[in-house]
All heavy atoms as a GROMACS GRO file, in nm:
protein
  550
    1MET      N    1  -0.077   3.160   1.460
    1MET     CA    2  -0.078   3.118   1.598
    1MET      C    3   0.059   3.137   1.663
    1MET      O    4   0.069   3.185   1.773
    1MET     CB    5  -0.122   2.973   1.606
    1MET     CG    6  -0.128   2.920   1.745
    1MET     SD    7  -0.196   2.754   1.743
    1MET     CE    8  -0.089   2.678   1.859
    2LEU      N    9   0.163   3.097   1.592
    2LEU     CA   10   0.297   3.110   1.646
    2LEU      C   11   0.362   3.244   1.613
    2LEU      O   12   0.472   3.271   1.656
    2LEU     CB   13   0.385   2.997   1.594
    2LEU     CG   14   0.342   2.855   1.635
    2LEU    CD1   15   0.433   2.754   1.568
    2LEU    CD2   16   0.342   2.838   1.784
    3ALA      N   17   0.293   3.329   1.539
    3ALA     CA   18   0.350   3.457   1.498
    3ALA      C   19   0.367   3.552   1.616
    3ALA      O   20   0.452   3.640   1.612
    3ALA     CB   21   0.263   3.521   1.391
    4ASN      N   22   0.289   3.536   1.721
    4ASN     CA   23   0.296   3.627   1.835
    4ASN      C   24   0.399   3.586   1.938
    4ASN      O   25   0.414   3.653   2.039
    4ASN     CB   26   0.158   3.637   1.901
    4ASN     CG   27   0.057   3.703   1.810
    4ASN    OD1   28   0.093   3.783   1.725
    4ASN    ND2   29  -0.069   3.668   1.827
    5LEU      N   30   0.470   3.475   1.916
    5LEU     CA   31   0.573   3.432   2.011
    5LEU      C   32   0.697   3.518   1.995
    5LEU      O   33   0.744   3.544   1.885
    5LEU     CB   34   0.608   3.285   1.990
    5LEU     CG   35   0.499   3.185   2.024
    5LEU    CD1   36   0.547   3.044   1.996
    5LEU    CD2   37   0.456   3.197   2.169
    6THR      N   38   0.750   3.560   2.107
    6THR     CA   39   0.872   3.641   2.105
    6THR      C   40   0.984   3.565   2.174
    6THR      O   41   0.968   3.451   2.216
    6THR     CB   42   0.848   3.775   2.178
    6THR    OG1   43   0.816   3.748   2.316
    6THR    CG2   44   0.735   3.854   2.114
    7GLY      N   45   1.097   3.627   2.186
    7GLY     CA   46   1.212   3.566   2.253
    7GLY      C   47   1.183   3.534   2.399
    7GLY      O   48   1.231   3.435   2.453
    8TRP      N   49   1.106   3.619   2.464
    8TRP     CA   50   1.072   3.596   2.604
    8TRP      C   51   0.988   3.470   2.620
    8TRP      O   52   1.004   3.395   2.716
    8TRP     CB   53   0.998   3.715   2.663
    8TRP     CG   54   1.088   3.833   2.679
    8TRP    CD1   55   1.088   3.947   2.606
    8TRP    CD2   56   1.195   3.846   2.774
    8TRP    NE1   57   1.187   4.031   2.648
    8TRP    CE2   58   1.255   3.971   2.752
    8TRP    CE3   59   1.246   3.764   2.873
    8TRP    CZ2   60   1.363   4.015   2.826
    8TRP    CZ3   61   1.353   3.809   2.948
    8TRP    CH2   62   1.411   3.932   2.924
    9HIS      N   63   0.899   3.446   2.525
    9HIS     CA   64   0.818   3.326   2.530
    9HIS      C   65   0.905   3.200   2.518
    9HIS      O   66   0.885   3.102   2.589
    9HIS     CB   67   0.712   3.326   2.419
    9HIS     CG   68   0.607   3.430   2.438
    9HIS    ND1   69   0.593   3.534   2.350
    9HIS    CD2   70   0.512   3.446   2.533
    9HIS    CE1   71   0.492   3.610   2.390
    9HIS    NE2   72   0.442   3.559   2.502
   10ALA      N   73   1.002   3.206   2.428
   10ALA     CA   74   1.092   3.093   2.408
   10ALA      C   75   1.174   3.066   2.534
   10ALA      O   76   1.193   2.952   2.574
   10ALA     CB   77   1.183   3.118   2.289
   11LEU      N   78   1.222   3.174   2.599
   11LEU     CA   79   1.298   3.157   2.723
   11LEU      C   80   1.212   3.097   2.834
   11LEU      O   81   1.258   3.012   2.910
   11LEU     CB   82   1.356   3.291   2.768
   11LEU     CG   83   1.474   3.342   2.686
   11LEU    CD1   84   1.514   3.482   2.735
   11LEU    CD2   85   1.590   3.248   2.697
   12LEU      N   86   1.088   3.139   2.841
   12LEU     CA   87   0.997   3.085   2.942
   12LEU      C   88   0.970   2.937   2.916
   12LEU      O   89   0.970   2.856   3.009
   12LEU     CB   90   0.867   3.164   2.943
   12LEU     CG   91   0.764   3.123   3.048
   12LEU    CD1   92   0.819   3.145   3.188
   12LEU    CD2   93   0.636   3.199   3.029
   13ILE      N   94   0.950   2.900   2.791
   13ILE     CA   95   0.927   2.760   2.757
   13ILE      C   96   1.050   2.676   2.789
   13ILE      O   97   1.038   2.566   2.845
   13ILE     CB   98   0.887   2.748   2.608
   13ILE    CG1   99   0.748   2.807   2.587
   13ILE    CG2  100   0.891   2.603   2.561
   13ILE    CD1  101   0.708   2.821   2.442
   14LEU      N  102   1.169   2.725   2.757
   14LEU     CA  103   1.292   2.652   2.789
   14LEU      C  104   1.310   2.637   2.939
   14LEU      O  105   1.356   2.532   2.987
   14LEU     CB  106   1.412   2.724   2.728
   14LEU     CG  107   1.427   2.711   2.576
   14LEU    CD1  108   1.542   2.797   2.526
   14LEU    CD2  109   1.447   2.567   2.537
   15ALA      N  110   1.275   2.740   3.017
   15ALA     CA  111   1.286   2.731   3.163
   15ALA      C  112   1.191   2.626   3.218
   15ALA      O  113   1.228   2.549   3.308
   15ALA     CB  114   1.259   2.867   3.226
   16VAL      N  115   1.070   2.619   3.166
   16VAL     CA  116   0.973   2.518   3.212
   16VAL      C  117   1.023   2.378   3.178
   16VAL      O  118   1.014   2.286   3.259
   16VAL     CB  119   0.834   2.546   3.151
   16VAL    CG1  120   0.739   2.430   3.174
   16VAL    CG2  121   0.776   2.675   3.209
   17ILE      N  122   1.078   2.360   3.057
   17ILE     CA  123   1.131   2.229   3.018
   17ILE      C  124   1.247   2.190   3.108
   17ILE      O  125   1.258   2.075   3.152
   17ILE     CB  126   1.174   2.231   2.870
   17ILE    CG1  127   1.049   2.239   2.781
   17ILE    CG2  128   1.256   2.110   2.834
   17ILE    CD1  129   1.079   2.259   2.634
   18LEU      N  130   1.333   2.287   3.140
   18LEU     CA  131   1.446   2.260   3.228
   18LEU      C  132   1.398   2.220   3.367
   18LEU      O  133   1.452   2.128   3.429
   18LEU     CB  134   1.537   2.382   3.236
   18LEU     CG  135   1.664   2.368   3.318
   18LEU    CD1  136   1.753   2.261   3.258
   18LEU    CD2  137   1.738   2.500   3.323
   19LEU      N  138   1.294   2.284   3.417
   19LEU     CA  139   1.241   2.249   3.548
   19LEU      C  140   1.173   2.112   3.547
   19LEU      O  141   1.182   2.036   3.644
   19LEU     CB  142   1.141   2.355   3.594
   19LEU     CG  143   1.201   2.488   3.638
   19LEU    CD1  144   1.091   2.589   3.667
   19LEU    CD2  145   1.288   2.468   3.761
   20LEU      N  146   1.105   2.079   3.439
   20LEU     CA  147   1.035   1.951   3.432
   20LEU      C  148   1.130   1.833   3.418
   20LEU      O  149   1.114   1.731   3.486
   20LEU     CB  150   0.936   1.951   3.315
   20LEU     CG  151   0.810   2.033   3.331
   20LEU    CD1  152   0.728   2.030   3.202
   20LEU    CD2  153   0.726   1.981   3.447
   21PHE      N  154   1.227   1.843   3.330
   21PHE     CA  155   1.313   1.730   3.301
   21PHE      C  156   1.443   1.731   3.378
   21PHE      O  157   1.505   1.626   3.397
   21PHE     CB  158   1.343   1.724   3.151
   21PHE     CG  159   1.222   1.693   3.068
   21PHE    CD1  160   1.161   1.791   2.995
   21PHE    CD2  161   1.168   1.565   3.067
   21PHE    CE1  162   1.049   1.764   2.918
   21PHE    CE2  163   1.057   1.536   2.991
   21PHE     CZ  164   0.996   1.635   2.917
   22GLY      N  165   1.489   1.845   3.419
   22GLY     CA  166   1.616   1.853   3.489
   22GLY      C  167   1.732   1.862   3.391
   22GLY      O  168   1.723   1.818   3.277
   23ALA      N  169   1.841   1.919   3.436
   23ALA     CA  170   1.956   1.942   3.349
   23ALA      C  171   2.023   1.811   3.308
   23ALA      O  172   2.079   1.801   3.199
   23ALA     CB  173   2.056   2.033   3.418
   24ALA      N  174   2.018   1.710   3.392
   24ALA     CA  175   2.085   1.584   3.361
   24ALA      C  176   2.016   1.506   3.250
   24ALA      O  177   2.080   1.434   3.174
   24ALA     CB  178   2.093   1.498   3.487
   25LYS      N  179   1.885   1.521   3.238
   25LYS     CA  180   1.810   1.443   3.140
   25LYS      C  181   1.798   1.512   3.004
   25LYS      O  182   1.759   1.449   2.907
   25LYS     CB  183   1.671   1.412   3.192
   25LYS     CG  184   1.671   1.317   3.308
   25LYS     CD  185   1.531   1.277   3.345
   25LYS     CE  186   1.534   1.181   3.463
   25LYS     NZ  187   1.400   1.140   3.501
   26LEU      N  188   1.831   1.639   2.995
   26LEU     CA  189   1.816   1.712   2.869
   26LEU      C  190   1.905   1.657   2.756
   26LEU      O  191   1.857   1.644   2.643
   26LEU     CB  192   1.841   1.860   2.889
   26LEU     CG  193   1.726   1.936   2.956
   26LEU    CD1  194   1.762   2.083   2.971
   26LEU    CD2  195   1.598   1.920   2.879
   27PRO      N  196   2.031   1.621   2.779
   27PRO     CA  197   2.110   1.564   2.669
   27PRO      C  198   2.052   1.432   2.618
   27PRO      O  199   2.050   1.408   2.497
   27PRO     CB  200   2.249   1.542   2.730
   27PRO     CG  201   2.256   1.639   2.841
   27PRO     CD  202   2.117   1.648   2.895
   28ALA      N  203   2.004   1.348   2.708
   28ALA     CA  204   1.944   1.222   2.665
   28ALA      C  205   1.814   1.248   2.588
   28ALA      O  206   1.786   1.179   2.489
   28ALA     CB  207   1.917   1.133   2.786
   29LEU      N  208   1.739   1.346   2.631
   29LEU     CA  209   1.615   1.381   2.561
   29LEU      C  210   1.646   1.434   2.421
   29LEU      O  211   1.582   1.393   2.324
   29LEU     CB  212   1.538   1.486   2.641
   29LEU     CG  213   1.408   1.537   2.581
   29LEU    CD1  214   1.305   1.426   2.578
   29LEU    CD2  215   1.356   1.655   2.660
   30ALA      N  216   1.746   1.519   2.409
   30ALA     CA  217   1.784   1.573   2.278
   30ALA      C  218   1.838   1.462   2.189
   30ALA      O  219   1.808   1.459   2.068
   30ALA     CB  220   1.889   1.682   2.295
   31ARG      N  221   1.913   1.368   2.245
   31ARG     CA  222   1.967   1.257   2.167
   31ARG      C  223   1.855   1.169   2.114
   31ARG      O  224   1.855   1.127   1.998
   31ARG     CB  225   2.062   1.174   2.254
   31ARG     CG  226   2.143   1.072   2.177
   31ARG     CD  227   2.243   1.001   2.267
   31ARG     NE  228   2.327   1.091   2.344
   31ARG     CZ  229   2.323   1.104   2.478
   31ARG    NH1  230   2.243   1.030   2.550
   31ARG    NH2  231   2.402   1.189   2.540
   32SER      N  232   1.757   1.140   2.197
   32SER     CA  233   1.645   1.055   2.153
   32SER      C  234   1.559   1.125   2.048
   32SER      O  235   1.511   1.062   1.955
   32SER     CB  236   1.561   1.012   2.272
   32SER     OG  237   1.494   1.121   2.329
   33VAL      N  238   1.543   1.256   2.060
   33VAL     CA  239   1.469   1.331   1.959
   33VAL      C  240   1.545   1.328   1.826
   33VAL      O  241   1.486   1.309   1.719
   33VAL     CB  242   1.442   1.476   2.004
   33VAL    CG1  243   1.392   1.562   1.890
   33VAL    CG2  244   1.344   1.477   2.119
   34GLY      N  245   1.677   1.341   1.831
   34GLY     CA  246   1.759   1.336   1.710
   34GLY      C  247   1.754   1.199   1.644
   34GLY      O  248   1.744   1.188   1.522
   35GLN      N  249   1.759   1.093   1.724
   35GLN     CA  250   1.750   0.957   1.669
   35GLN      C  251   1.613   0.933   1.606
   35GLN      O  252   1.602   0.871   1.500
   35GLN     CB  253   1.777   0.854   1.777
   35GLN     CG  254   1.922   0.846   1.819
   35GLN     CD  255   1.943   0.752   1.936
   35GLN    OE1  256   1.848   0.711   2.002
   35GLN    NE2  257   2.068   0.718   1.961
   36SER      N  258   1.509   0.982   1.671
   36SER     CA  259   1.374   0.966   1.615
   36SER      C  260   1.361   1.040   1.483
   36SER      O  261   1.300   0.988   1.388
   36SER     CB  262   1.270   1.018   1.714
   36SER     OG  263   1.275   0.945   1.833
   37ALA      N  264   1.418   1.159   1.474
   37ALA     CA  265   1.413   1.235   1.350
   37ALA      C  266   1.491   1.164   1.241
   37ALA      O  267   1.449   1.160   1.124
   37ALA     CB  268   1.469   1.375   1.372
   38ARG      N  269   1.605   1.104   1.276
   38ARG     CA  270   1.686   1.032   1.179
   38ARG      C  271   1.612   0.909   1.126
   38ARG      O  272   1.612   0.880   1.006
   38ARG     CB  273   1.818   0.989   1.243
   38ARG     CG  274   1.923   0.947   1.143
   38ARG     CD  275   2.058   0.922   1.210
   38ARG     NE  276   2.099   1.032   1.294
   38ARG     CZ  277   2.129   1.022   1.425
   38ARG    NH1  278   2.124   0.906   1.485
   38ARG    NH2  279   2.164   1.127   1.494
   39VAL      N  280   1.546   0.835   1.215
   39VAL     CA  281   1.468   0.718   1.174
   39VAL      C  282   1.353   0.761   1.085
   39VAL      O  283   1.326   0.697   0.982
   39VAL     CB  284   1.417   0.641   1.298
   39VAL    CG1  285   1.312   0.539   1.261
   39VAL    CG2  286   1.532   0.575   1.370
   40LEU      N  287   1.285   0.868   1.121
   40LEU     CA  288   1.175   0.918   1.039
   40LEU      C  289   1.223   0.956   0.900
   40LEU      O  290   1.159   0.925   0.799
   40LEU     CB  291   1.109   1.038   1.108
   40LEU     CG  292   0.993   1.101   1.033
   40LEU    CD1  293   0.876   1.004   1.022
   40LEU    CD2  294   0.950   1.228   1.102
   41LYS      N  295   1.339   1.022   0.892
   41LYS     CA  296   1.394   1.063   0.763
   41LYS      C  297   1.426   0.941   0.676
   41LYS      O  298   1.395   0.939   0.557
   41LYS     CB  299   1.520   1.146   0.783
   41LYS     CG  300   1.575   1.202   0.653
   41LYS     CD  301   1.715   1.256   0.666
   41LYS     CE  302   1.726   1.378   0.749
   41LYS     NZ  303   1.861   1.438   0.746
   42THR      N  304   1.487   0.838   0.734
   42THR     CA  305   1.520   0.719   0.655
   42THR      C  306   1.394   0.644   0.611
   42THR      O  307   1.389   0.591   0.501
   42THR     CB  308   1.612   0.623   0.733
   42THR    OG1  309   1.549   0.587   0.856
   42THR    CG2  310   1.746   0.687   0.759
   43GLU      N  311   1.292   0.642   0.695
   43GLU     CA  312   1.167   0.576   0.657
   43GLU      C  313   1.097   0.652   0.545
   43GLU      O  314   1.039   0.591   0.455
   43GLU     CB  315   1.074   0.563   0.777
   43GLU     CG  316   1.122   0.464   0.880
   43GLU     CD  317   1.128   0.323   0.829
   43GLU    OE1  318   1.039   0.284   0.751
   43GLU    OE2  319   1.224   0.252   0.863
   44ILE      N  320   1.103   0.784   0.550
   44ILE     CA  321   1.042   0.864   0.444
   44ILE      C  322   1.116   0.841   0.313
   44ILE      O  323   1.055   0.824   0.208
   44ILE     CB  324   1.041   1.013   0.482
   44ILE    CG1  325   0.939   1.037   0.593
   44ILE    CG2  326   1.010   1.100   0.361
   44ILE    CD1  327   0.942   1.176   0.649
   45ARG      N  328   1.249   0.836   0.319
   45ARG     CA  329   1.328   0.812   0.197
   45ARG      C  330   1.302   0.673   0.141
   45ARG      O  331   1.292   0.656   0.021
   45ARG     CB  332   1.476   0.830   0.225
   45ARG     CG  333   1.516   0.973   0.238
   45ARG     CD  334   1.664   0.988   0.254
   45ARG     NE  335   1.700   1.128   0.269
   45ARG     CZ  336   1.817   1.169   0.306
   45ARG    NH1  337   1.913   1.083   0.334
   45ARG    NH2  338   1.842   1.299   0.317
   46SER      N  339   1.292   0.572   0.226
   46SER     CA  340   1.265   0.437   0.176
   46SER      C  341   1.124   0.428   0.121
   46SER      O  342   1.098   0.354   0.027
   46SER     CB  343   1.287   0.333   0.286
   46SER     OG  344   1.189   0.346   0.386
   47GLY      N  345   1.030   0.502   0.176
   47GLY     CA  346   0.895   0.505   0.123
   47GLY      C  347   0.890   0.573  -0.012
   47GLY      O  348   0.812   0.533  -0.100
   48ASP      N  349   0.974   0.674  -0.033
   48ASP     CA  350   0.980   0.742  -0.163
   48ASP      C  351   1.032   0.649  -0.271
   48ASP      O  352   0.984   0.649  -0.383
   48ASP     CB  353   1.068   0.866  -0.155
   48ASP     CG  354   1.001   0.980  -0.079
   48ASP    OD1  355   0.879   0.972  -0.056
   48ASP    OD2  356   1.072   1.074  -0.042
   49THR      N  357   1.131   0.566  -0.239
   49THR     CA  358   1.186   0.476  -0.340
   49THR      C  359   1.087   0.365  -0.373
   49THR      O  360   1.084   0.318  -0.486
   49THR     CB  361   1.319   0.414  -0.293
   49THR    OG1  362   1.298   0.346  -0.171
   49THR    CG2  363   1.425   0.520  -0.277
   50GLU      N  364   1.007   0.324  -0.277
   50GLU     CA  365   0.908   0.221  -0.304
   50GLU      C  366   0.796   0.274  -0.391
   50GLU      O  367   0.748   0.205  -0.480
   50GLU     CB  368   0.849   0.167  -0.173
   50GLU     CG  369   0.947   0.085  -0.094
   50GLU     CD  370   0.893   0.045   0.041
   50GLU    OE1  371   0.775   0.075   0.070
   50GLU    OE2  372   0.966  -0.016   0.118
   51THR      N  373   0.755   0.397  -0.370
   51THR     CA  374   0.646   0.453  -0.449
   51THR      C  375   0.695   0.507  -0.582
   51THR      O  376   0.616   0.524  -0.673
   51THR     CB  377   0.575   0.565  -0.372
   51THR    OG1  378   0.670   0.667  -0.339
   51THR    CG2  379   0.510   0.512  -0.247
   52ALA      N  380   0.825   0.532  -0.597
   52ALA     CA  381   0.877   0.586  -0.722
   52ALA      C  382   0.876   0.481  -0.832
   52ALA      O  383   0.861   0.513  -0.949
   52ALA     CB  384   1.020   0.638  -0.701
   53GLN      N  385   0.890   0.352  -0.797
   53GLN     CA  386   0.893   0.246  -0.895
   53GLN      C  387   0.787   0.142  -0.862
   53GLN      O  388   0.818   0.033  -0.816
   53GLN     CB  389   1.030   0.181  -0.898
   53GLN     CG  390   1.141   0.276  -0.932
   53GLN     CD  391   1.277   0.211  -0.915
   53GLN    OE1  392   1.289   0.101  -0.866
   53GLN    NE2  393   1.381   0.283  -0.953
   54PRO      N  394   0.660   0.176  -0.883
   54PRO     CA  395   0.557   0.078  -0.849
   54PRO      C  396   0.558  -0.038  -0.948
   54PRO      O  397   0.579  -0.020  -1.067
   54PRO     CB  398   0.427   0.158  -0.859
   54PRO     CG  399   0.458   0.267  -0.956
   54PRO     CD  400   0.604   0.299  -0.934
   55ALA      N  401   0.540  -0.157  -0.897
   55ALA     CA  402   0.535  -0.275  -0.981
   55ALA      C  403   0.391  -0.305  -1.018
   55ALA      O  404   0.300  -0.286  -0.938
   55ALA     CB  405   0.596  -0.394  -0.907
   56ALA      N  406   0.372  -0.351  -1.138
   56ALA     CA  407   0.239  -0.390  -1.182
   56ALA      C  408   0.198  -0.515  -1.105
   56ALA      O  409   0.283  -0.596  -1.069
   56ALA     CB  410   0.238  -0.416  -1.331
   57PRO      N  411   0.069  -0.534  -1.077
   57PRO     CA  412   0.027  -0.649  -0.997
   57PRO      C  413   0.070  -0.784  -1.054
   57PRO      O  414   0.109  -0.872  -0.981
   57PRO     CB  415  -0.125  -0.638  -0.996
   57PRO     CG  416  -0.154  -0.496  -1.029
   57PRO     CD  417  -0.040  -0.447  -1.112
   58GLY      N  418   0.068  -0.802  -1.184
   58GLY     CA  419   0.106  -0.930  -1.243
   58GLY      C  420   0.243  -0.929  -1.306
   58GLY      O  421   0.274  -1.014  -1.388
   59ALA      N  422   0.327  -0.834  -1.271
   59ALA     CA  423   0.457  -0.820  -1.337
   59ALA      C  424   0.546  -0.941  -1.310
   59ALA      O  425   0.616  -0.987  -1.399
   59ALA     CB  426   0.526  -0.693  -1.290
   60LEU      N  427   0.545  -0.993  -1.191
   60LEU     CA  428   0.632  -1.106  -1.160
   60LEU      C  429   0.577  -1.236  -1.218
   60LEU      O  430   0.652  -1.329  -1.243
   60LEU     CB  431   0.649  -1.119  -1.009
   60LEU     CG  432   0.722  -1.003  -0.943
   60LEU    CD1  433   0.731  -1.024  -0.794
   60LEU    CD2  434   0.860  -0.987  -1.001
   61ALA      N  435   0.448  -1.247  -1.241
   61ALA     CA  436   0.390  -1.369  -1.294
   61ALA      C  437   0.429  -1.389  -1.440
   61ALA      O  438   0.435  -1.502  -1.487
   61ALA     CB  439   0.238  -1.364  -1.280
   62ASN      N  440   0.457  -1.282  -1.513
   62ASN     CA  441   0.490  -1.292  -1.655
   62ASN      C  442   0.639  -1.312  -1.682
   62ASN      O  443   0.678  -1.330  -1.795
   62ASN     CB  444   0.441  -1.167  -1.729
   62ASN     CG  445   0.290  -1.157  -1.725
   62ASN    OD1  446   0.222  -1.258  -1.715
   62ASN    ND2  447   0.239  -1.036  -1.733
   63VAL      N  448   0.722  -1.307  -1.578
   63VAL     CA  449   0.865  -1.320  -1.596
   63VAL      C  450   0.900  -1.468  -1.606
   63VAL      O  451   0.859  -1.549  -1.524
   63VAL     CB  452   0.942  -1.256  -1.478
   63VAL    CG1  453   1.090  -1.280  -1.490
   63VAL    CG2  454   0.912  -1.108  -1.472
   64GLN      N  455   0.979  -1.503  -1.708
   64GLN     CA  456   1.023  -1.641  -1.725
   64GLN      C  457   1.173  -1.645  -1.713
   64GLN      O  458   1.244  -1.558  -1.762
   64GLN     CB  459   0.980  -1.695  -1.861
   64GLN     CG  460   0.831  -1.705  -1.876
   64GLN     CD  461   0.794  -1.758  -2.015
   64GLN    OE1  462   0.880  -1.774  -2.100
   64GLN    NE2  463   0.667  -1.783  -2.034
   65ALA      N  464   1.223  -1.750  -1.650
   65ALA     CA  465   1.366  -1.765  -1.633
   65ALA      C  466   1.427  -1.806  -1.766
   65ALA      O  467   1.367  -1.882  -1.841
   65ALA     CB  468   1.395  -1.870  -1.527
   66PRO      N  469   1.546  -1.758  -1.798
   66PRO     CA  470   1.612  -1.800  -1.922
   66PRO      C  471   1.649  -1.948  -1.915
   66PRO      O  472   1.690  -1.998  -1.812
   66PRO     CB  473   1.735  -1.710  -1.929
   66PRO     CG  474   1.756  -1.660  -1.792
   66PRO     CD  475   1.622  -1.660  -1.725
   67VAL      N  476   1.633  -2.017  -2.025
   67VAL     CA  477   1.661  -2.160  -2.030
   67VAL      C  478   1.782  -2.180  -2.120
   67VAL      O  479   1.785  -2.133  -2.233
   67VAL     CB  480   1.540  -2.236  -2.087
   67VAL    CG1  481   1.570  -2.384  -2.096
   67VAL    CG2  482   1.418  -2.208  -2.002
   68ASP      N  483   1.882  -2.251  -2.068
   68ASP     CA  484   1.998  -2.279  -2.153
   68ASP      C  485   1.971  -2.406  -2.234
   68ASP      O  486   1.876  -2.480  -2.209
   68ASP     CB  487   2.126  -2.290  -2.071
   68ASP     CG  488   2.120  -2.404  -1.969
   68ASP    OD1  489   2.012  -2.457  -1.947
   68ASP    OD2  490   2.227  -2.438  -1.914
   69SER      N  491   2.052  -2.434  -2.331
   69SER     CA  492   2.027  -2.545  -2.423
   69SER      C  493   2.038  -2.680  -2.353
   69SER      O  494   1.967  -2.775  -2.388
   69SER     CB  495   2.123  -2.537  -2.541
   69SER     OG  496   2.258  -2.546  -2.494
   70ALA      N  497   2.125  -2.695  -2.253
   70ALA     CA  498   2.140  -2.824  -2.185
   70ALA      C  499   2.015  -2.857  -2.106
   70ALA      O  500   1.968  -2.972  -2.106
   70ALA     CB  501   2.262  -2.820  -2.093
   71THR      N  502   1.957  -2.760  -2.040
   71THR     CA  503   1.835  -2.782  -1.963
   71THR      C  504   1.718  -2.810  -2.056
   71THR      O  505   1.636  -2.897  -2.029
   71THR     CB  506   1.804  -2.659  -1.876
   71THR    OG1  507   1.919  -2.627  -1.800
   71THR    CG2  508   1.687  -2.683  -1.785
   72ALA      N  509   1.713  -2.742  -2.169
   72ALA     CA  510   1.603  -2.762  -2.264
   72ALA      C  511   1.607  -2.902  -2.325
   72ALA      O  512   1.506  -2.967  -2.344
   72ALA     CB  513   1.609  -2.658  -2.374
   73SER      N  514   1.727  -2.953  -2.355
   73SER     CA  515   1.736  -3.086  -2.414
   73SER      C  516   1.703  -3.196  -2.316
   73SER      O  517   1.645  -3.298  -2.352
   73SER     CB  518   1.877  -3.108  -2.474
   73SER     OG  519   1.972  -3.106  -2.368
   74ARG      N  520   1.733  -3.179  -2.189
   74ARG     CA  521   1.700  -3.278  -2.087
   74ARG      C  522   1.551  -3.283  -2.062
   74ARG      O  523   1.493  -3.388  -2.041
   74ARG     CB  524   1.772  -3.249  -1.956
   74ARG     CG  525   1.912  -3.306  -1.953
   74ARG     CD  526   1.972  -3.292  -1.816
   74ARG     NE  527   2.026  -3.156  -1.809
   74ARG     CZ  528   2.038  -3.086  -1.700
   74ARG    NH1  529   2.000  -3.136  -1.585
   74ARG    NH2  530   2.089  -2.966  -1.701
   75SER      N  531   1.484  -3.170  -2.066
   75SER     CA  532   1.343  -3.167  -2.034
   75SER      C  533   1.257  -3.220  -2.149
   75SER      O  534   1.148  -3.268  -2.127
   75SER     CB  535   1.298  -3.025  -1.998
   75SER     OG  536   1.316  -2.941  -2.108
   76THR      N  537   1.307  -3.219  -2.272
   76THR     CA  538   1.228  -3.267  -2.385
   76THR      C  539   1.247  -3.416  -2.408
   76THR      O  540   1.171  -3.477  -2.480
   76THR     CB  541   1.267  -3.192  -2.513
   76THR    OG1  542   1.406  -3.206  -2.537
   76THR    CG2  543   1.228  -3.046  -2.502
   77THR      N  544   1.348  -3.475  -2.352
   77THR     CA  545   1.371  -3.618  -2.375
   77THR      C  546   1.312  -3.705  -2.268
   77THR      O  547   1.274  -3.677  -2.165
   77THR     CB  548   1.520  -3.650  -2.384
   77THR    OG1  549   1.585  -3.604  -2.267
   77THR    CG2  550   1.578  -3.589  -2.508
   0.00000   0.00000   0.00000
């Protein structure tokens, strides 16, 4: 679909965008697109780390806190 686009097509698309948004708004538009891409990239990376180390459903239920000897002696008396 995009294989038939040439340089003239790109220039025409850029001219239409310039007419629609105006020259003053183009830097703000580019900045917001860049920020959106940056947020998307960080969300994708954080999603990768969450799925890379999946926790078992009952993994936290089986964890016991270590008990020191002073706490153990108080609880048994």
